[in-house]
C-alpha positions in Angstrom: 1.3 -0.3 -20.6 0.4 -3.4 -22.7 0.3 -5.9 -19.9 -1.9 -6.2 -16.9 -0.7 -7.6 -13.4 -4.0 -7.3 -11.7 -5.1 -10.6 -9.9 -1.5 -11.9 -9.3 -1.4 -13.8 -6.1 -3.8 -11.5 -4.5 -4.6 -12.4 -0.8 -6.9 -10.2 1.4 -7.3 -10.4 5.2 -10.0 -8.8 7.4 -8.7 -6.6 10.3 -10.4 -4.1 12.6 -10.3 -0.6 11.1 -8.8 2.1 13.3 -11.2 5.1 13.4 -8.8 7.3 11.2 -9.1 4.7 8.4 -11.9 6.1 6.3 -11.0 5.4 2.7 -10.1 2.6 0.5 -7.0 2.5 -1.9 -4.5 3.7 0.9 -1.4 2.1 2.4 -2.1 0.7 5.9 0.1 -0.4 8.8 -0.8 -2.5 11.9 -1.6 -0.1 14.8 -2.6 -2.7 17.4 -3.4 -6.4 17.6 -5.6 -7.2 14.7 -6.1 -3.6 13.8 -4.9 -1.5 10.9 -4.5 2.2 10.5 -3.8 4.6 7.6 -0.1 5.2 7.1 1.5 8.5 8.2 4.7 10.2 7.1 7.6 7.7 7.0 5.6 4.7 7.8 6.4 1.4 6.2 3.2 -0.3 5.0 2.0 -3.9 5.3 -0.7 -3.7 2.6 -3.5 -1.8 0.9 -7.0 -1.2 2.3 -9.3 -2.5 -0.5 -12.6 -2.4 1.5 -14.3 -0.9 4.7 -17.5 -2.0 6.2 -19.0 -1.9 9.7 -15.6 -1.2 11.5 -13.6 -3.7 9.6 -11.0 -3.4 6.8 -10.3 -5.7 4.0 -6.5 -5.5 3.5 -4.6 -6.9 0.6 -1.5 -8.3 1.9 0.0 -10.0 -1.4 -0.1 -9.6 -5.0 -0.1 -6.6 -7.5 -1.3 -3.3 -6.1 -1.3 0.3 -7.5 -0.8 3.2 -5.2 -0.5 6.8 -5.6 3.2 8.0 -5.8 4.9 11.1 -4.7 7.1 10.9 -7.8 8.3 8.3 -10.4 9.8 5.4 -8.7 12.5 3.3 -10.5 11.4 -0.2 -11.4 13.1 -3.2 -9.6 13.3 -3.9 -5.9 12.9 -0.6 -3.9 12.5 0.4 -0.3 9.2 2.3 0.0 7.3 4.2 2.7 4.6 6.7 2.8 5.3 10.3 2.6 3.6 13.3 4.5 1.1 13.5 1.6 0.0 10.0 2.1 1.6 8.9 -1.2 4.3 6.2 -1.7 7.9 7.3 -2.0 11.3 5.7 -2.2 12.7 5.7 1.4 15.8 4.0 2.7 13.9 3.2 6.1 10.9 1.6 4.1 10.1 -2.0 3.4 11.3 -3.6 0.1 8.9 -4.1 -2.7 9.2 -5.2 -6.3 8.2 -2.2 -8.4 6.9 -3.4 -11.8 5.6 -0.3 -13.3 5.5 3.4 -12.3 4.9 6.9 -13.6 4.8 10.3 -11.8 1.4 9.8 -10.2 1.2 6.1 -9.3 3.3 3.0 -8.7 2.6 -0.7 -9.3 4.1 -3.1 -6.8 4.1 -6.6 -5.7 3.3 -6.7 -2.1 
């Protein structure tokens, strides 16, 4: 693609990281007050873990984010959730996001 959306309106907030959250670049959900966890099958996500350190997670809540996709997702507003493989997929029970670019392996969305 000839354009770059990185940096658009990015906002990151620090949360306590659930013990199961061990990697960055994954969709996360609130699991307890002030705590985020890695999403499981069918979970709608609130953001993307962009950093982990000393039991805390930096979570991007706004702006452009790229995530692994289960299949190519159509651009435009789509309801998305995480599938059993931990990848983003279209899901009627998911949260609505603006999909701005996608291919078979990744999706670029505005959180």
